[in-house]
DOFISE-593168 format. One record per residue (C-alpha): x, y, z; residue number from 1. Coordinates in Angstrom, 1 decimal. Layout:
! residues N
+--------+--------+--------+-----+
:   east :  north :     up :  nr :
+--------+--------+--------+-----+
:      X :      Y :      Z : NUM :
...
+--------+--------+--------+-----+
This chain:
! residues 424
+--------+--------+--------+-----+
:   east :  north :     up :  nr :
+--------+--------+--------+-----+
:  104.9 :  -28.0 :   -6.9 :   1 :
:  101.5 :  -29.7 :   -6.9 :   2 :
:  101.6 :  -32.3 :   -9.6 :   3 :
:   98.1 :  -33.4 :   -9.6 :   4 :
:   97.0 :  -29.7 :  -10.4 :   5 :
:   99.5 :  -29.7 :  -13.2 :   6 :
:   97.4 :  -32.3 :  -14.7 :   7 :
:   95.1 :  -30.6 :  -17.2 :   8 :
:   92.0 :  -32.4 :  -18.6 :   9 :
:   89.7 :  -30.9 :  -21.6 :  10 :
:   86.1 :  -32.4 :  -21.1 :  11 :
:   84.4 :  -32.5 :  -24.5 :  12 :
:   80.4 :  -33.4 :  -24.5 :  13 :
:   77.5 :  -31.7 :  -25.8 :  14 :
:   75.7 :  -32.6 :  -22.4 :  15 :
:   76.4 :  -30.3 :  -19.6 :  16 :
:   75.1 :  -33.0 :  -17.3 :  17 :
:   77.7 :  -35.3 :  -18.8 :  18 :
:   80.4 :  -32.8 :  -18.2 :  19 :
:   79.4 :  -32.2 :  -14.6 :  20 :
:   79.3 :  -35.9 :  -13.9 :  21 :
:   82.8 :  -36.5 :  -15.0 :  22 :
:   84.2 :  -33.5 :  -13.4 :  23 :
:   82.7 :  -34.6 :   -9.8 :  24 :
:   84.1 :  -38.1 :  -10.5 :  25 :
:   87.6 :  -36.8 :  -11.1 :  26 :
:   87.5 :  -33.6 :   -8.8 :  27 :
:   88.9 :  -35.6 :   -5.7 :  28 :
:   92.2 :  -36.2 :   -7.6 :  29 :
:   92.7 :  -32.6 :   -7.7 :  30 :
:   93.1 :  -32.2 :  -11.6 :  31 :
:   92.6 :  -29.0 :  -13.4 :  32 :
:   89.5 :  -29.0 :  -15.7 :  33 :
:   88.4 :  -27.3 :  -18.9 :  34 :
:   85.2 :  -27.9 :  -20.4 :  35 :
:   83.6 :  -27.6 :  -23.9 :  36 :
:   80.2 :  -28.3 :  -25.3 :  37 :
:   81.1 :  -28.8 :  -28.8 :  38 :
:   84.1 :  -29.9 :  -31.0 :  39 :
:   84.4 :  -26.2 :  -32.3 :  40 :
:   84.5 :  -25.0 :  -28.7 :  41 :
:   87.1 :  -27.5 :  -27.9 :  42 :
:   89.2 :  -26.4 :  -30.9 :  43 :
:   88.9 :  -22.6 :  -29.7 :  44 :
:   90.3 :  -23.7 :  -26.2 :  45 :
:   93.2 :  -25.8 :  -27.8 :  46 :
:   94.3 :  -22.7 :  -29.7 :  47 :
:   95.0 :  -21.1 :  -26.6 :  48 :
:   96.0 :  -24.0 :  -24.2 :  49 :
:   98.5 :  -26.7 :  -25.7 :  50 :
:   99.6 :  -28.4 :  -22.5 :  51 :
:   96.7 :  -30.9 :  -21.8 :  52 :
:   97.3 :  -34.1 :  -20.1 :  53 :
:   94.4 :  -35.8 :  -21.4 :  54 :
:   91.2 :  -35.0 :  -23.6 :  55 :
:   87.9 :  -37.0 :  -22.8 :  56 :
:   86.1 :  -36.8 :  -26.1 :  57 :
:   82.6 :  -37.6 :  -26.6 :  58 :
:   81.9 :  -39.4 :  -29.9 :  59 :
:   78.3 :  -38.2 :  -30.7 :  60 :
:   78.0 :  -34.6 :  -31.0 :  61 :
:   76.1 :  -32.4 :  -33.3 :  62 :
:   77.8 :  -30.5 :  -36.4 :  63 :
:   81.1 :  -32.0 :  -35.6 :  64 :
:   81.4 :  -35.5 :  -34.1 :  65 :
:   84.4 :  -36.9 :  -31.9 :  66 :
:   86.1 :  -38.2 :  -34.8 :  67 :
:   86.1 :  -35.1 :  -36.9 :  68 :
:   87.2 :  -33.2 :  -33.9 :  69 :
:   90.1 :  -35.7 :  -33.1 :  70 :
:   91.2 :  -35.4 :  -36.6 :  71 :
:   91.3 :  -31.5 :  -36.7 :  72 :
:   93.1 :  -31.7 :  -33.4 :  73 :
:   95.8 :  -34.0 :  -34.5 :  74 :
:   96.5 :  -31.8 :  -37.6 :  75 :
:   98.5 :  -29.4 :  -35.3 :  76 :
:  101.9 :  -30.3 :  -34.6 :  77 :
:  101.6 :  -29.0 :  -30.9 :  78 :
:   98.6 :  -31.0 :  -30.1 :  79 :
:   99.7 :  -34.4 :  -31.3 :  80 :
:  101.3 :  -35.4 :  -28.0 :  81 :
:   97.8 :  -35.2 :  -26.2 :  82 :
:   96.1 :  -38.5 :  -25.8 :  83 :
:   92.4 :  -38.8 :  -26.4 :  84 :
:   90.0 :  -41.4 :  -24.9 :  85 :
:   86.6 :  -41.6 :  -26.6 :  86 :
:   83.4 :  -41.5 :  -24.7 :  87 :
:   80.6 :  -43.4 :  -26.5 :  88 :
:   77.3 :  -44.7 :  -26.0 :  89 :
:   77.5 :  -47.4 :  -28.7 :  90 :
:   78.8 :  -50.9 :  -28.5 :  91 :
:   82.3 :  -51.8 :  -29.5 :  92 :
:   81.6 :  -52.6 :  -33.0 :  93 :
:   84.9 :  -53.3 :  -34.9 :  94 :
:   84.2 :  -50.6 :  -37.4 :  95 :
:   83.7 :  -48.0 :  -34.9 :  96 :
:   86.8 :  -49.0 :  -32.8 :  97 :
:   88.9 :  -49.1 :  -36.0 :  98 :
:   87.8 :  -45.7 :  -37.0 :  99 :
:   88.5 :  -44.2 :  -33.5 : 100 :
:   92.0 :  -45.6 :  -33.4 : 101 :
:   92.6 :  -44.3 :  -37.0 : 102 :
:   91.8 :  -40.8 :  -35.8 : 103 :
:   94.1 :  -41.1 :  -33.0 : 104 :
:   92.2 :  -42.5 :  -29.8 : 105 :
:   94.3 :  -44.3 :  -27.4 : 106 :
:   91.4 :  -45.9 :  -25.7 : 107 :
:   87.3 :  -46.0 :  -25.1 : 108 :
:   84.9 :  -45.8 :  -22.3 : 109 :
:   81.3 :  -46.7 :  -22.8 : 110 :
:   78.1 :  -44.6 :  -21.4 : 111 :
:   76.9 :  -44.8 :  -19.2 : 112 :
:   80.4 :  -44.0 :  -17.5 : 113 :
:   81.5 :  -46.1 :  -14.6 : 114 :
:   83.1 :  -43.8 :  -12.2 : 115 :
:   85.8 :  -46.5 :  -11.1 : 116 :
:   86.9 :  -47.2 :  -14.9 : 117 :
:   86.9 :  -43.4 :  -15.4 : 118 :
:   89.1 :  -42.6 :  -12.5 : 119 :
:   91.4 :  -45.5 :  -13.2 : 120 :
:   92.0 :  -45.0 :  -16.8 : 121 :
:   92.6 :  -41.5 :  -16.2 : 122 :
:   94.8 :  -42.0 :  -13.5 : 123 :
:   97.1 :  -44.0 :  -15.7 : 124 :
:   97.6 :  -41.2 :  -18.0 : 125 :
:   98.0 :  -38.6 :  -15.1 : 126 :
:  100.6 :  -40.7 :  -13.6 : 127 :
:  102.5 :  -41.0 :  -16.8 : 128 :
:  102.2 :  -37.1 :  -17.4 : 129 :
:  103.4 :  -36.6 :  -13.7 : 130 :
:  106.4 :  -38.8 :  -14.4 : 131 :
:  107.2 :  -37.0 :  -17.6 : 132 :
:  107.1 :  -33.6 :  -15.8 : 133 :
:  109.6 :  -34.9 :  -12.9 : 134 :
:  111.7 :  -36.1 :  -15.8 : 135 :
:  111.5 :  -32.8 :  -17.6 : 136 :
:  112.4 :  -31.1 :  -14.3 : 137 :
:  115.3 :  -33.3 :  -13.6 : 138 :
:  116.5 :  -33.0 :  -17.2 : 139 :
:  116.2 :  -29.1 :  -16.7 : 140 :
:  118.0 :  -29.3 :  -13.4 : 141 :
:  120.9 :  -31.5 :  -15.2 : 142 :
:  121.2 :  -28.9 :  -18.1 : 143 :
:  121.7 :  -26.3 :  -15.2 : 144 :
:  124.2 :  -28.5 :  -13.6 : 145 :
:  125.9 :  -29.2 :  -16.7 : 146 :
:  125.9 :  -25.8 :  -17.8 : 147 :
:  127.3 :  -24.7 :  -14.3 : 148 :
:  130.0 :  -27.5 :  -14.7 : 149 :
:  130.9 :  -26.2 :  -18.1 : 150 :
:  131.3 :  -22.8 :  -16.8 : 151 :
:  133.3 :  -23.8 :  -14.0 : 152 :
:  135.5 :  -26.1 :  -16.0 : 153 :
:  136.1 :  -23.0 :  -18.2 : 154 :
:  136.9 :  -20.7 :  -15.3 : 155 :
:  139.6 :  -23.7 :  -14.3 : 156 :
:  140.9 :  -23.5 :  -17.5 : 157 :
:  141.2 :  -20.0 :  -17.6 : 158 :
:  142.9 :  -20.0 :  -14.2 : 159 :
:  145.2 :  -22.7 :  -15.2 : 160 :
:  145.9 :  -20.8 :  -18.4 : 161 :
:  146.7 :  -17.7 :  -16.6 : 162 :
:  149.0 :  -19.6 :  -13.9 : 163 :
:  150.7 :  -21.3 :  -16.9 : 164 :
:  151.3 :  -18.0 :  -18.3 : 165 :
:  152.5 :  -16.4 :  -15.1 : 166 :
:  154.7 :  -19.5 :  -14.5 : 167 :
:  156.2 :  -19.1 :  -17.9 : 168 :
:  156.7 :  -15.3 :  -17.4 : 169 :
:  158.3 :  -16.1 :  -13.9 : 170 :
:  160.5 :  -18.7 :  -15.7 : 171 :
:  161.7 :  -16.2 :  -18.3 : 172 :
:  162.4 :  -13.8 :  -15.5 : 173 :
:  164.4 :  -16.5 :  -13.7 : 174 :
:  166.3 :  -17.2 :  -17.0 : 175 :
:  167.1 :  -13.5 :  -17.5 : 176 :
:  168.1 :  -12.9 :  -13.9 : 177 :
:  170.3 :  -16.2 :  -14.4 : 178 :
:  171.9 :  -14.8 :  -17.4 : 179 :
:  172.5 :  -11.3 :  -15.7 : 180 :
:  174.2 :  -13.2 :  -13.0 : 181 :
:  176.5 :  -15.2 :  -15.4 : 182 :
:  177.2 :  -12.0 :  -17.2 : 183 :
:  178.0 :  -10.3 :  -13.9 : 184 :
:  180.4 :  -13.2 :  -12.7 : 185 :
:  181.9 :  -13.0 :  -16.3 : 186 :
:  182.6 :   -9.2 :  -16.0 : 187 :
:  184.1 :   -9.5 :  -12.5 : 188 :
:  186.2 :  -12.5 :  -13.4 : 189 :
:  187.4 :  -11.2 :  -16.8 : 190 :
:  187.2 :   -7.4 :  -17.4 : 191 :
:  188.8 :   -6.7 :  -13.8 : 192 :
:  191.6 :   -9.4 :  -14.4 : 193 :
:  193.7 :   -7.4 :  -16.8 : 194 :
:  193.8 :   -4.2 :  -14.6 : 195 :
:  194.5 :   -6.3 :  -11.6 : 196 :
:  197.4 :   -7.9 :  -13.4 : 197 :
:  198.9 :   -4.4 :  -14.0 : 198 :
:  198.0 :   -3.4 :  -10.5 : 199 :
:  200.0 :   -6.6 :   -9.4 : 200 :
:  202.8 :   -6.2 :  -11.8 : 201 :
:  203.5 :   -2.5 :  -10.7 : 202 :
:  203.2 :   -3.7 :   -7.1 : 203 :
:  205.6 :   -6.3 :   -7.4 : 204 :
:  208.2 :   -3.9 :   -9.3 : 205 :
:  207.9 :   -1.4 :   -6.5 : 206 :
:  208.2 :   -4.1 :   -3.5 : 207 :
:  211.0 :   -6.2 :   -5.1 : 208 :
:  214.0 :   -3.6 :   -5.7 : 209 :
:  212.7 :   -0.3 :   -4.4 : 210 :
:  216.4 :    0.7 :   -3.5 : 211 :
:  217.3 :    0.7 :   -7.4 : 212 :
:  214.2 :    2.8 :   -8.6 : 213 :
:  214.6 :    6.4 :   -9.0 : 214 :
:  212.2 :    8.8 :   -7.3 : 215 :
:  210.6 :    9.4 :  -11.1 : 216 :
:  210.1 :    5.5 :  -11.4 : 217 :
:  208.9 :    5.3 :   -7.9 : 218 :
:  206.0 :    8.2 :   -8.6 : 219 :
:  205.2 :    6.6 :  -11.8 : 220 :
:  204.6 :    3.2 :  -10.4 : 221 :
:  202.7 :    4.5 :   -7.3 : 222 :
:  200.7 :    6.5 :   -9.5 : 223 :
:  199.6 :    3.6 :  -11.7 : 224 :
:  198.7 :    1.6 :   -8.5 : 225 :
:  196.5 :    4.4 :   -7.3 : 226 :
:  194.9 :    5.3 :  -10.2 : 227 :
:  194.1 :    1.5 :  -11.3 : 228 :
:  193.0 :    0.7 :   -7.7 : 229 :
:  190.5 :    3.8 :   -7.7 : 230 :
:  189.3 :    2.9 :  -11.1 : 231 :
:  188.9 :   -0.7 :  -10.2 : 232 :
:  186.9 :    0.2 :   -7.3 : 233 :
:  184.6 :    2.6 :   -9.3 : 234 :
:  184.1 :   -0.1 :  -11.7 : 235 :
:  183.0 :   -2.7 :   -9.2 : 236 :
:  180.6 :   -0.3 :   -7.6 : 237 :
:  179.3 :    0.2 :  -11.2 : 238 :
:  178.9 :   -3.4 :  -12.0 : 239 :
:  177.3 :   -4.0 :   -8.5 : 240 :
:  174.8 :   -1.4 :   -9.1 : 241 :
:  174.2 :   -2.7 :  -12.7 : 242 :
:  173.7 :   -5.9 :  -11.1 : 243 :
:  170.8 :   -4.5 :   -8.8 : 244 :
:  169.1 :   -2.8 :  -11.5 : 245 :
:  168.6 :   -5.9 :  -13.4 : 246 :
:  165.9 :   -6.8 :  -10.6 : 247 :
:  164.1 :   -3.4 :  -11.0 : 248 :
:  164.5 :   -2.9 :  -14.8 : 249 :
:  165.6 :   -4.9 :  -17.7 : 250 :
:  168.9 :   -6.1 :  -18.6 : 251 :
:  169.2 :   -3.5 :  -21.3 : 252 :
:  169.0 :    0.2 :  -20.5 : 253 :
:  170.2 :    2.3 :  -23.4 : 254 :
:  171.0 :    6.1 :  -22.8 : 255 :
:  172.4 :    9.0 :  -25.2 : 256 :
:  176.1 :    8.7 :  -25.1 : 257 :
:  178.7 :   10.9 :  -26.5 : 258 :
:  180.8 :    8.1 :  -27.9 : 259 :
:  184.2 :    9.6 :  -27.6 : 260 :
:  183.7 :   10.1 :  -23.8 : 261 :
:  182.4 :    6.9 :  -23.3 : 262 :
:  185.5 :    5.3 :  -25.0 : 263 :
:  187.6 :    7.5 :  -23.0 : 264 :
:  186.1 :    6.2 :  -19.8 : 265 :
:  186.4 :    2.9 :  -20.9 : 266 :
:  190.1 :    3.1 :  -21.5 : 267 :
:  191.0 :    4.3 :  -18.0 : 268 :
:  191.4 :    0.6 :  -16.6 : 269 :
:  193.4 :   -0.6 :  -19.8 : 270 :
:  195.9 :    2.3 :  -19.8 : 271 :
:  198.3 :    0.6 :  -17.3 : 272 :
:  198.5 :   -2.6 :  -19.3 : 273 :
:  199.2 :   -0.7 :  -22.4 : 274 :
:  202.1 :    1.1 :  -20.6 : 275 :
:  203.6 :   -2.0 :  -19.4 : 276 :
:  204.2 :   -2.8 :  -23.3 : 277 :
:  204.8 :    0.6 :  -24.2 : 278 :
:  201.8 :    0.5 :  -26.6 : 279 :
:  200.1 :    3.7 :  -27.8 : 280 :
:  196.3 :    3.9 :  -27.4 : 281 :
:  194.8 :    6.5 :  -29.7 : 282 :
:  191.0 :    7.6 :  -29.3 : 283 :
:  190.1 :    9.5 :  -32.7 : 284 :
:  186.5 :    9.3 :  -32.2 : 285 :
:  185.0 :   12.6 :  -33.3 : 286 :
:  183.1 :   14.2 :  -30.3 : 287 :
:  180.0 :   15.0 :  -32.2 : 288 :
:  179.0 :   11.5 :  -32.7 : 289 :
:  176.3 :   10.2 :  -30.4 : 290 :
:  174.6 :    6.9 :  -30.0 : 291 :
:  172.0 :    5.4 :  -27.8 : 292 :
:  173.6 :    2.4 :  -25.8 : 293 :
:  173.6 :    0.6 :  -22.6 : 294 :
:  176.8 :    2.4 :  -20.7 : 295 :
:  177.7 :   -0.6 :  -18.9 : 296 :
:  177.9 :   -3.0 :  -21.9 : 297 :
:  179.5 :   -0.4 :  -24.2 : 298 :
:  182.3 :   -0.1 :  -21.8 : 299 :
:  182.8 :   -3.9 :  -21.4 : 300 :
:  182.7 :   -4.0 :  -25.3 : 301 :
:  185.6 :   -1.4 :  -25.7 : 302 :
:  187.6 :   -2.8 :  -22.7 : 303 :
:  187.4 :   -6.3 :  -24.0 : 304 :
:  188.4 :   -5.5 :  -27.6 : 305 :
:  191.4 :   -3.0 :  -26.5 : 306 :
:  192.5 :   -5.5 :  -23.8 : 307 :
:  192.7 :   -8.5 :  -26.6 : 308 :
:  194.4 :   -5.8 :  -29.0 : 309 :
:  197.0 :   -5.0 :  -26.3 : 310 :
:  197.3 :   -8.6 :  -25.3 : 311 :
:  198.5 :   -9.6 :  -29.1 : 312 :
:  200.2 :   -6.6 :  -30.1 : 313 :
:  204.1 :   -6.7 :  -29.7 : 314 :
:  206.0 :   -4.1 :  -27.4 : 315 :
:  206.0 :   -0.6 :  -29.0 : 316 :
:  202.9 :   -1.0 :  -31.1 : 317 :
:  199.5 :    1.0 :  -31.3 : 318 :
:  195.8 :    0.3 :  -30.8 : 319 :
:  193.6 :    3.0 :  -32.5 : 320 :
:  189.7 :    3.6 :  -32.2 : 321 :
:  187.8 :    5.4 :  -34.7 : 322 :
:  184.2 :    5.7 :  -35.6 : 323 :
:  182.0 :    6.6 :  -38.5 : 324 :
:  178.4 :    7.7 :  -38.2 : 325 :
:  176.1 :    6.3 :  -40.9 : 326 :
:  172.4 :    7.3 :  -41.8 : 327 :
:  171.1 :    4.5 :  -39.4 : 328 :
:  174.0 :    3.3 :  -37.5 : 329 :
:  177.4 :    3.9 :  -36.0 : 330 :
:  180.4 :    1.8 :  -36.7 : 331 :
:  183.3 :    1.6 :  -33.9 : 332 :
:  186.5 :    0.4 :  -35.3 : 333 :
:  189.5 :   -1.1 :  -33.1 : 334 :
:  192.7 :   -1.4 :  -35.1 : 335 :
:  195.9 :   -2.7 :  -33.6 : 336 :
:  199.4 :   -3.4 :  -35.1 : 337 :
:  199.5 :   -6.9 :  -33.5 : 338 :
:  200.4 :  -10.4 :  -34.8 : 339 :
:  197.2 :  -10.8 :  -36.5 : 340 :
:  195.0 :  -14.2 :  -36.6 : 341 :
:  194.6 :  -17.1 :  -39.3 : 342 :
:  191.3 :  -17.4 :  -41.3 : 343 :
:  190.7 :  -20.5 :  -39.3 : 344 :
:  191.0 :  -18.7 :  -36.0 : 345 :
:  188.7 :  -15.8 :  -37.2 : 346 :
:  186.1 :  -18.2 :  -38.3 : 347 :
:  185.2 :  -19.6 :  -34.8 : 348 :
:  186.4 :  -16.5 :  -32.9 : 349 :
:  182.9 :  -15.7 :  -31.1 : 350 :
:  182.0 :  -19.6 :  -30.4 : 351 :
:  182.2 :  -20.5 :  -26.9 : 352 :
:  184.6 :  -23.1 :  -27.6 : 353 :
:  186.9 :  -20.7 :  -29.2 : 354 :
:  190.4 :  -20.2 :  -27.6 : 355 :
:  192.9 :  -17.7 :  -28.6 : 356 :
:  196.5 :  -18.3 :  -29.1 : 357 :
:  198.7 :  -15.1 :  -29.1 : 358 :
:  201.5 :  -16.9 :  -31.0 : 359 :
:  204.1 :  -15.5 :  -29.1 : 360 :
:  204.3 :  -17.2 :  -25.7 : 361 :
:  201.9 :  -19.8 :  -26.3 : 362 :
:  199.5 :  -18.4 :  -23.7 : 363 :
:  196.1 :  -19.8 :  -24.3 : 364 :
:  193.1 :  -17.6 :  -23.4 : 365 :
:  189.5 :  -18.7 :  -22.9 : 366 :
:  187.7 :  -16.5 :  -25.3 : 367 :
:  185.0 :  -15.5 :  -22.5 : 368 :
:  185.7 :  -11.8 :  -23.3 : 369 :
:  184.7 :  -12.1 :  -26.8 : 370 :
:  181.6 :  -14.3 :  -26.1 : 371 :
:  180.5 :  -11.1 :  -23.7 : 372 :
:  181.1 :   -8.7 :  -26.3 : 373 :
:  178.9 :  -10.9 :  -29.1 : 374 :
:  176.2 :  -10.9 :  -26.6 : 375 :
:  176.3 :   -7.1 :  -25.6 : 376 :
:  176.5 :   -6.2 :  -29.1 : 377 :
:  173.5 :   -8.7 :  -30.2 : 378 :
:  171.2 :   -7.0 :  -27.3 : 379 :
:  171.9 :   -3.6 :  -29.0 : 380 :
:  170.7 :   -5.3 :  -32.3 : 381 :
:  174.1 :   -4.8 :  -33.6 : 382 :
:  176.7 :   -6.9 :  -35.3 : 383 :
:  180.4 :   -7.4 :  -34.6 : 384 :
:  183.1 :   -8.6 :  -37.5 : 385 :
:  186.7 :   -9.2 :  -37.6 : 386 :
:  189.4 :   -8.6 :  -40.3 : 387 :
:  193.0 :   -9.8 :  -39.7 : 388 :
:  196.2 :  -10.2 :  -41.4 : 389 :
:  198.9 :  -12.7 :  -39.9 : 390 :
:  201.8 :  -10.5 :  -38.9 : 391 :
:  200.2 :   -7.1 :  -39.6 : 392 :
:  197.1 :   -6.5 :  -37.2 : 393 :
:  193.5 :   -6.8 :  -36.6 : 394 :
:  190.5 :   -4.8 :  -36.9 : 395 :
:  187.3 :   -5.3 :  -35.1 : 396 :
:  184.2 :   -3.5 :  -36.3 : 397 :
:  181.1 :   -3.1 :  -34.0 : 398 :
:  178.0 :   -1.8 :  -35.7 : 399 :
:  175.2 :   -0.4 :  -33.7 : 400 :
:  171.7 :    0.9 :  -34.9 : 401 :
:  172.1 :    4.7 :  -34.7 : 402 :
:  169.5 :    7.5 :  -34.5 : 403 :
:  171.1 :   10.9 :  -35.1 : 404 :
:  169.7 :   13.6 :  -32.9 : 405 :
:  170.4 :   17.4 :  -32.6 : 406 :
:  172.3 :   18.0 :  -29.5 : 407 :
:  169.8 :   19.9 :  -27.2 : 408 :
:  171.0 :   22.6 :  -24.6 : 409 :
:  169.8 :   20.4 :  -21.8 : 410 :
:  172.2 :   17.6 :  -23.1 : 411 :
:  175.2 :   20.1 :  -23.4 : 412 :
:  175.6 :   20.4 :  -19.7 : 413 :
:  176.1 :   16.7 :  -19.3 : 414 :
:  178.2 :   16.0 :  -22.4 : 415 :
:  180.3 :   19.3 :  -23.3 : 416 :
:  183.0 :   17.3 :  -20.9 : 417 :
:  183.2 :   14.7 :  -23.7 : 418 :
:  186.6 :   15.6 :  -25.2 : 419 :
:  189.3 :   12.9 :  -26.0 : 420 :
:  191.4 :   12.2 :  -23.1 : 421 :
:  195.3 :   12.2 :  -22.9 : 422 :
:  196.9 :    9.6 :  -25.2 : 423 :
:  199.2 :    7.0 :  -23.9 : 424 :
+--------+--------+--------+-----+
């Protein structure tokens, strides 16, 4: 950028010779000149151009002198920043000087104009103007830099925010996976412990005194061992498959289930335990009740509740499962004829610190199964309550939100086999 050419000077004089003389004196500096022969002509130029560096204004002009012209110039806000040097042929009388400064003059130059004085005074204003231009340019560059920095800062903040959200999401996923792992380990350690106990008990009877067992007893025990072993293997495979799905899906995968069949499948592993105590298990759930539930979780709920019922029911008792389909929910009831619970025990039954005492052999349970039941029911947006009377039995009621659907023909193929199994 040529800063000298950016310096614009308006020369105002009614004499063409004076205008030419001033231009010749200043032209070597490379300034840009505009010339006017009267105050009126000067005002016309200033209507179109308002970025002059300096005005050299002759005081004595016909019709409109320099003072009047200066007053009119400074009436416009856009022109008030332009300095004016008066060119005068008069002596510097105090009144004239005062009048000039009143109208806005910044300096005087006396005619005949001394070229060195003219160049020197004009150079001062030109230098100030050029420095202001540089400052304005630097300010503009700073504004651009600040704008870019603000934009960059905003982008960085957005990236940090996005990354934070990603980390929070990852953290939630890790928490979910950790919860799935805990539930997986809990199911492995708890849900399969009871059938393994039945398996060990049957194996021990078969191993300890096989000579005194009848063929019928041998067949019965070996049948229990075979069926229970197969069912444990099947359930283990299902649990492992469920754990794998947690990495691909969510922890909760509801499906349309015929409730009676879902309960029959859940009871397979607990039947040997009931047989050991000659306890009758009755599945009285109607075959036309359906609900949407996570198959794995529903099975764990049923197995835990029935296992507890068997555990705290004396020999020869019974456990009955029933269900009621309401307008918006399904209620599943597990009723036993066991020893019952005190109100104090019922109150803290589903807490993590709860322990269950069966009252007959002082065996103390961990309460882990009921904690799993509580968590799985909660994932269905359901609820679980317990009603119990000491010496008469206990009933658990699981309520799961339910949407009644018409059984479609396509569903019938998969669900038609859902009839109640043989009772023990």
